[in-house]
N, C-alpha and C positions, 0 to 999 in steps of 0.2 A: 347605403341609400341607392335607390333606383328612381329613374324618371320615366314616366309613361306619358309622353306627349307625341302627337302626330300632327303634321301639317302637310296637306297634299292639295294639289289642284289638278283638275282634269275635266273630262266630259262624261256626262251620265250615259251609261251603256243601255239603259232602258228607262221607261217611265217609272217614277217612284211608285211603290206599292204601300198602301195604307191599310192597316188592320187594327183591331182593338183586342185587348185581353178581356177575360171574363169580368175583371174588376173595372173595365172602362178606360184603361190607359191606352192611348193611341201610340202605335208603333209604325214608323216610316222606315222602309228599307230602300237603299239606293245602291246601284252598281256604278263604280267610277273607273274610268280608264285613265291611267297616269302613264305618260310616255317616259321612257328611259332612253337616252341617246348613247349609242355605242359606235365605235369605229370598226368597220368591217375589215378584218386583217387581210383579206384577199384583194379587195378593191381600194381600200384606203378611204372610202366614203363613210360619212356619218349616217347612221340609220336609226329610226325610231323603233323601239321595242315596247309594246304596251304591257303594263302591269294592271291587272284587274283587281280592284279593291272593293270588298263588301262593306257598306256603311249602314248604321242604324241610328235612328233618332227617336226620342220618346217624348210623350206629353203633348200639351196643347200647341207648343211651337211646331211639333212634327206635322200636325194637321194643317196649320197655317202655311208652313213652308211648302207642303205638297202642292198647293194651288199654283205655285209659281214655277214649278220645275217640270221639264219634259225631257225625253230622250235627246241627247246631243247638247243639252245646256252645259255651259262651262261654269264650274263652281270651285271655290276654295273652301276647304274643310279643315277645322281644327278640332281635335278630340283626343281620345286615348284608345289604346289597343285593348281588346278583350278576347281571350281564348276560351272557346266553348267546346265541350265534348258531350256526345250523346250516343245512344245505340238505336239503330234502325234496322229492322229485319235481321237481327243477329249480328250486324256489322257495326263495329265501332267507327264513329265519325268524329271529325273535329273541324273547327273553323276559327280563323283569326279575322276579326273585323274591327272597324273603327267605330267607336261610340261617339257620335257627333255632338260637340258642345257649342260650336260656332260654325255658321255657314255664310259664305259671301257669294252673292250672285254675280258672276262675271260676264254674263251675256243677257240678252233681252229675255224677259220672262214671257211665259205663254199668255199671261194676262195682258201684255202689251202687244202681242203679235196681231197684225192686221190693222193697227191704229197708226196714225201718223200725225205730225204736227205738234205744236207746243201745247203744254198744259197736261200732257198725259203723265201718269205715274210711271216712272222708269226705275225698276229695281236693279238695273245693271250697276254693279259696283257697290251695292249696299250690303251691309253686313246684317245678318239676322241672328242676333244672340242677345241674351239678357245680361244684366249686370252680374259680374262675377266677384267672388270673394268679398262680398259686402259693399262693393262700389255702388254708387248711386246712378250710374249711367255709362254711356259710351265715352271713350276718350276723346278729347278735343285735339285738334292738330297741334296746338301749342304744347300739349302734354307729351308728345312724342319727342324723344331726345335726339333725333337725327333728321 
């Protein structure tokens, strides 16, 4: 048995790119910077080392999510790894990317920027994912066992 699950959080390295296939499926691509902390053996100081992760999301949710994300936005992503290979100009290429199933906005959305005061829609901390595995909706806090 193998498990293909990924949970990462970080900042977008660029504005999301939206495109469509010939059949009309929306594809959203994201670049995510995820820091790894390591101790420098010479100085003894902890240092951040970024890892750059390519992410992709499909369908109507991809189009909706793209409206709320910009470069620098902090997000948490849950999904699965996918390895792709192709040939370009006679060179074999490969890529490991995260196929996004759930995304949570951890910073203010671009739809909110420039607004202030009560009553605005704030997507900070909200999850954008649909029901999974036949469930009828999002989990309630009471459902979480810790």
